[in-house]
Steps between C-alpha positions, in 0.01 A plus 500: 500500500400819319166501680679487836721794403200701389316427823804596708543825303134591544522430872812715533340792317191470717707512818690806371178682416356412841814627674518811286145583600625587847754754378354645180163675535237446237442783257152560636609526867446838667804656675474522879526881508385628162598857414231748417447488125528810283128472431421502873732797553318688225170435677617664828341838572618794708284374785705176506825685570662426837774711657683375811754650738778240507725670756562820695862562602590786733848645551542795734262768361414335169278216378504292181173344383505201263183399313383242246216522248297219345277589208483802271631837621634807322698613808458517878473779755614536859423746783620530860286585803198612295212363299540501123404842360218479245543706184281573201270218385576317826863444399749382762769755580829449686860416412498307172741209437540293181421130520861415408594635845380313808657715774459851633690671785385782730766705677526726808212343692420602856511236776168328563241290317434560132265349243576445132232443235550360149266461202527373143341731242384501139638726222232754592611487868191309615535246778583144386406248768514604866706743708742325738647656816750403770639673808859509624705666774796737480697468824631793698864570409746332735767712665799354678612138500277257315489187288337461158328180385322486164529880466324550833690675784476391865652711781767338716393559860828372644810333355747297703826314461414173671835453671457840671144448631426560868188432707429874510458501121182293536330716765180636341624396156197307378241710681612796287538312172229617258333293228708486178807620690787256540797417721825414322760267654844464341719200582878502494516189281273313260465178697196315631303712745188421700198707596205434730225733619488544876406867494193571280185304597325601175777334298774635273595480131867461411710520184846342478733670247832388355796729427343592162186623684287220354225348714609140553235410757189664643230392740263594779614398847249434777558609857675255733380561853754476783784440253732709717462238776593207273839357422606447139369144470163601647475783246573258218213284620245769584572803281482576129863567408590652164848435357693635202854558379458876477669837535188702591173444685199728452229480766148646483155447646297198395330550162783705347592232243147428378378861502790617286514192273865429584644183349806281511791631287369858505788746527510753784665840471649633822504879535700548819628852450303816556427687172 
């Protein structure tokens, strides 16, 4: 009897150990993503330092640059629209920023393309690693009615109240619509509305907005040829029809959404009054 109990106990312990092996790693197992050890960090040299531009955010006439640094660095330097000045003993000049700060903002920039350069440096202002650069664009200031998405303004070419539209409103409308300009339609009520493209062969991009100016649906709409000669059921069968329960519709040329990185749930500011 005692021998049976011993055998059963041994078997139970063996099963437990086998099961536990799946959930408890052995002491000598290596972690999947081991952190760099202090010894390895101590072995890094200035040449191993890597500085990266994580983001560039523009707002009107200013830009904020965010960087990250891997490896040793005493501080970092940044310049705009110029090469890094070289000082005594080949030291890197420019605006100095402590490594505890990862952002720097330039103000009062002129419209057009600009290039920012960043570099990590040693205590003696020598270059650590490589210089990194990136270009960005400051848009021309927008006067008059416009919308703002992700801090970027887009002129409103025309704005309409849908219930007051006439055929004359569409004469020459899309032929004169420039890239990155938009047409704004306002509905009387936030109910389901439909849209199809029978007027721009190159295609259109549309944004549906709710009463809180949030983008609730967006898509590119291909041209539907001869849609004006179809009845409603024929359009349902042959045309791409976009639908949304919305208060506003923004229409632009094809490519507007992708070019400007516009996404669902982005918020749109409407500036409908002259400054």
